[in-house]
Structures are given as C-alpha cells and as structure tokens.
N, C-alpha and C positions, 0 to 999 in steps of 0.2 A: 405601646404609646402611654405616656403619663399625662393625664388630663386633670386640670384643676378647675372646679366649678366654684365661682365666687358669687354668692347670692344673698340678698338681704331678706328673702322669704324662702322658707323651706318646710317640708312636711314635718310635723302634722298641722301646720297652719292651714286654715280653711281659705286659701287663696289660690286661684287658678295657676299662677306662675310657680307657686311653691310645689304643687303636684307635678307640674311640667318638668321642673328641674329634677325632681326625685325620679320620675319615670325615665328620663333620658340618661341620667347619670347611672342608674342601676342597670339599664340595658347595655350601656357601654362596658360596664364592669363584667356583665355576664358574657360579653364577647372576648374577655381576656385582657382588656385594657386596665391599667392601674388608675383608679379614680379617687380623688379626694374632694370633698365638698367643704368649703369654709362658709359658715353662716352664723348669724347671731343666735344666742340661746333664746328659748321661747318660754321662759318662766317655768322650767321644770320638765317640759316635753322634750325628751331626748330619744333619738332613734338608735336602737340597739342593733348593731350589724355584726354578723358572723361571716365575714367574707374577706379573704386576704387581698382581694383586688379592690375593695371598697372601704372607704373610711370617711366618716363625718366628724369634723372638728368644730367646736362651738366657741364663740367669743362672747364675753359679757356684754349685755345690751340693755337699753331702756326703750320704752314705747315712744313712738312719734306723737307729738301733739296733734289732736284732731283726727288722727288715723291710728288708733291704738292697736289695730290688728297687725301693724308692722312695727318691728323693733329694730334698733340700730345701735352699734357700738358708739361710744363717745369719741374715741380716737382710733385711727386706722393701724396703729403700730402693731397690735397683736395679730391683725390680719396679715400684715406685711411679713412678720416673722414666720408665720405658718406657711405662707406661699414660698418663701425662700427655702425653708427646710425641706419642703416636698420636691423642689427643683423640677417643675413640670416641663413637658415638651410643648404644651399649649395651655393658655389660660382662657377660660370661657366665662365671661361676666354677664350677669343677668339683670342688674339694677344699678343705676347711677348714684348710689348712696355710699355710705362709709366703707362697707365691705368691698364694693366694686372699685372705688377709688384707690383703696389700699392695694388691691390686687393689680390694678392697672399701673400704679407707680412702680411696683416691683418688676412687673413684666417688661416695662419700658427700660428700666435701669439695666436689667440683665438680658435684654434683647430676646425676649420670649414672645412668640406670636400670640396675638390677642383676637378673640372673637367676642363680639358683644351682641347679645340678643335683647331687643327692646320689647318689654311686655306692657309698657305704661302708656296710658292715654291721659294726658294732663287734664282734659275736660272732666274726667271722672273725679279728679281730686277736688274740684270745686264743690262737690256734694258734701265734703267734710269741713268746708270752711264756713264759719257763721255768716248768715245773710244780713246781719244788722251791725250797727255801730261803725267801727272803723273799716269794716269789710264791705264798703259800698261797691257800686258798679265799677268804678275806676280801679279800686284796689284789687277786686277780683280779676279784672282784665289784666292787671300788671302781674298778678300771681300766675295766671295762665301763660302769659308770654314768657315770663322768666323760667317757668317749669319747662316749657318747650326748648328754651335756650340752653338750659342745663343738659337736657337729653341730647340735643343736637351736638353741642360741644363735646360731650362725652363720647358719643358714637363716632365722631370724626377723629378720635384718637385710636380707634380700632384698626386692625388690618382688614377685617371683614365684619360686616354687620348683618345679622339675620333678624327677621320678624316673622310672626306666625302666619300671615296672610298677605295677599297682594295689596289689600287695603292698607294694612299696617306699613308695608314697604312704601307705598305712594305717599302716605302721610309724612314719613321720615324725609323723603326726598323733597316734598313740598315745603317743609319747614327748614331745609338747608343741609341735610346730611349729604356729604360729597363722596364718602366711601362707597365701595361696592355693597349693595344691600340685596340679600337673597331671601326669598320667601321659603321658609321651612316650617311646617306645622309643628305644634307642640306635641302632637302624637297621642294616641291612645293604645291600650292593650286590647286590640280588636277582638282577639279570640275569647277574652273574658266576657265580652258583652254579646258575642254572637253565640248565644246559648239557647237551648230549648229544654227547659225543665219547669216542673210545677213549682209554684210559689205560694201554695195555699196557706202554709204555716205563717209566712210573712204577712199575707193579707189578713189572716185572723189576728195576729199580734197587733197590727195597726188598726184593727176594727174597721176595715173598709167595707162599704156596702156593695151589693151586686149592681153597680152602675158603671157607666163609662167613667174612667179615671183620667182627669187632666193633671199632668205632672209638671212640677217645677222642681229643679234640683240646683242648689248653689248657695252662695253666701247670702244671708239676709241683711243687706245693707241698702242704704237709700238709693244708690246709683243703679241697683238692679231692678228697680221699679216694680217690685212684686205687688205693690198697692194697685197698680193698673190691672193686673191679672185678677186680683180679688174683686175689684169693682166690676170686671167683665163677667164674673160668675153670676152676678145678679141678673144680667141681661140674658145669659145663656139659659138660666133656670126658667125664664119666661117662655122658652121654646121647648126645652127638654130637661129631664132629670140627669144631673151629673154630680160628680164629687171631685173636689180639688185636693190633691195631695202635695204638700210643700215639704220637701226634704232639704235639710240644711239648718244652719243656725247663724247668729250674728247679732250685732248691736241693734238692729232694726226690728227684731222679732217682737218685742213688747208692743211697739206701735202697730205692727201688722195684726197681732192678736186682738188689739183693741178695735182696729178697723173692722175685723170680722164680726166682733160682737156688736158694733154700732150698726152694721148693715144686716144684722140678724141672720148671719150665715153660718152660725156655729155648727149646725148639723150637716153642712155641706162642705166643710173645710177641715182637713186634718193636718196639724203640724207634727211631722215625724221626728224633727230634730236631726241630729247627726247620726248617720247609720255607719256601722262598721263595713269593711270592704266586702264581706260576703253578702250582706243584705243590700248594700248599695248597688252592686252589680245586678242583683235580682229584682230590685224595685222597679226597674224599667219594664219588666215583663208584666207588671200589674196595670200598666197604663195603656190608654188608647191613643194619646197624643201628648207631645211635649211642647211646652211653651217657654220662650225666653223673651221677657218684656224689657230687658236691659237696653239702655241707649248708649252704652259705653264699652262695647266689646271689640277687642282686636282679634278675637277668634271665637271663644266659647267652647271649651272642651266638653262641658256637660251636654251641649247640643250634639257634638260629634259622637259622644257615648250613647245618646238617645238614638241617633241615626244607626249606629252599629247594632243596637237592640231592635231595629226594624220599626221605629216609630216615625210617623209624620211629624213635621215641625211647624209651629206657628211662631214667628219671630218678628221683633220690631225692625222696621225698615230703616236701619241706621248702621253705619260703619260696616264692620266685617260680617255681620250676620247676613247681609245680602249674598255673600259668597256661598252660604250653606243652603240656600233655597234654589232648587232647579228641578221643578216637577215633583218634589218630595214634600211640599207643604206650601204655606202662604206667608207673605210678609204683611204686616199691618201697620197702620199709621202710628208712629211712636207716641205713647202717652194717651192713646184713644181707646178706652175700654169698649166702646160700642163697636168699633171696627174689629177689635180683637174678638169680641163675642161672635160677630158675624162669621169670621173665618173658622172659629171653633165649631159653630153649628153646622157649617157646610161640610166639614170633615167628619164630624161625629154622626151626621145624618145620612152618610153614604158609605156603607161598608166596603163596596168595591173600590171607591176612590181612596179610602183610608188604607186598604191593603196594598193598592198599587203604589201609593206614596211611601208606605213603609218599606216596600221592596226597593224602591229607588234610593231611599235613605241608606239602606244597608250597603248597596253597591257603592255609593259615594263615600261612605265611611272607610272603605277599604284602603283608600289612598292615604289615610292618616295612621295606618298601622305603625306602631313604634319601631318595628324592625326596619321598615323602609326609612323612617326618619333618622334612625341611627346610622344607616348606610350613607345618607346624605351628609350628615355631620362628619362622618369618617372621611369622606371625600374632601370636604372643606378643610379639615384639620391637616390631612396628608399633603394637600397642595401648599398650604401655608408653611408647614415644616420643611418641605422641599425647597420652597422659595428662600426661606431664611438660611437653610444649609448652603444653598448655592451662593447667596450673597456673602456669607461668611468665608467661603472658599475663595471667592473673587477678591475679597478684602485682604486675605492672607497672601494671595498671589501678587497683589499690588504692593505689599509691604516691603 
C-alpha cells in the first residue's frame, strides 16, 4: 500500500501532532508499506531517513503570525506536484492548512481516497491572539467561530475522519462534521516506556534532589498553563518537601522562569529543556507523579507516555484529559493551583495509593500501543481502497 501523509507539523517540531504523524508514518513503513510525508521545512531541521519504504519531502515555508511554532508554504502548488508524482493509494491529511489543502485538491482530482485526522482545538489558538486593541471580545469570538468553520468544512471533504479521543470526535460532530468520524489514538511506543532501569546518571546530570519529583513534560506555551503548576508548588511545599521538574521548551519559558524567581521557588524547580529521545524515555522513571495542567488537550501523548511509565496522573478537568483518568490519578479544577496542590499532596503522601494508581496507569496505556494503532489505520485504509476500487469497476461496467 502506498500512503501519503500531508502534514503542516512534523518532527522535530515540539508539537504533539508532529510527533504523532512521525510515529504512525514510521510504523506503517516498518510493516512494509510505501510511505511519503509531505511537510513544510522547519528552518534547517531535516529528518535524515535511510529506508526504502519511507521518504520525507519538504516544501519551502514561512512561520504563521502569532503562532511561529507552525510554518506554512505560501502556495500549495509544490505540495500538489509531490503528491501527484508519488501516486498514492491513499492520502492521509493531518491539518487544514496549505499542505493539507494542496493534498486534498490532488486527491479529489485523481479520485484517491482521503482520510483526515483532526488534531486542532480552535479554543487553544486564542492563546496566541493579542488580547487588546482590535482583538476585542467580539473579534476573538469571530476568530473562534471561523476557525471551527474551516476545520468542519475541511473534514466534510474527507471520506473518513479520525480524531484521537472520543471527546475530539464529539466536538467535531457538535460543530457540524457529517462524515464518519472514528476515534483512533495518536499512539505511543509502549515498550520504550515500559522499562525498568536505573537512571542515576540522568538524575545527577539534572542535579535533582532526593525528594519526590513532580514532572511536567511538553511544550512551554501559554495554553499549557504550566504557570498553574508552578503556583501549586508553593502550596505543596507548605505540606511536604518536593521538587518540580519541567521538561520541554517553548516561547513561554522566559515568563515561567521569571514566575519561579518571583515566587522564590528557584531551589524547588528545575527547567531541563529539551531532552534527546534516550533521556526523555528515562526521565519518567525519576518522577513520582505526572501533571498536565493544560486546558486545551484533545489527547495529550505526554500523559499516555507517563502512564506507560507507571506514573499516576493529575490533570485539569477539561476536554480529553478526562478520558485518561480512571482510578489512576485525579482531575483538578482547571486553573486552580490550590486544588491541584491538594491532589498532589494526597498522592505523594500515600505510597500505597501512588503505587496502585501507577499500576492502573500502565494497564490503561497498553491500549495506545502504536502497533495496535497502525492496525486500526490499516483497516480504515483497506476499506476505503476497496470501496473506491468497487466504485471504479461499477462505473466502467456502466460505461
């Protein structure tokens, strides 16, 4: 099977959907499928691939205003040319931007089946829009509604739509998607995180104390609400000694470092920055609990990776994060550092509870193993290809 992935975000960008596309596309190629990824260049970051079944091709791009972590081509023509030359059996699109539209136009012109996966929550985009001047309440509301309209109209041009969680599926249906929408996780490499090895060298390099470690891993941008977690540490420290480890980088890091200094928490917080894959997999082993304070998650792969590592979760009671908590942690009131601190103290103060929650997390994470996810996508692809083949045969018989 020849599968083309059209994505406006791709590895090594520090964006969840970029890593999701990378994992799924590589796993498909590993099973013998011919895979090509079409994506914007990322300012010099190019993935070198030595695999006859796997190819990444880049198109010239510029950063988006207000969201410079995402880049886009100026025109779709280079994308359309690359799609046509590859001549795929199926086109799998991941974003409704220039790359996605270019791939969709070619697929529709040449009658190639299309799967669209939605990774976007328009509410999170508002974090990147200025809150003053012409961007008043009415303008921001119009931006939100128009963004949803773009996503819905785009998805309604697919043959099948997928989204990473039941919550994401229901949001698409609520806003007007009429096509079949299937929940399929973005997946993780489960075995990589289900490890049992010492990480003393990593702990020493990060200069972490012998205290319970509260871990956050992800992009440091405003919508992730890491500020809420930092503020919560002040309340946790009133009950017990802990240390916060923040893994990741992003445009909001400077603000967060200043917040730590203002709250006089420098000795209790470590910013580890971006870790390579070897250290990233192991860093979960240093933690006692994982926290996700974001209020704009349609899945949260970092949470699933923490679960696979056997960690209890504490997550904001918002959107798809609710689906990840079922006896393996707690939800807290979004934006409320006092409630977050209360949940952390409960888990960290009870070793038996923490161990039981961690075991439940690991069991739940197994459902997100990338091998299972690839099988689900293969089933979707094969059904669509058969449907198109049957329709073409019927058309020929009627000619």
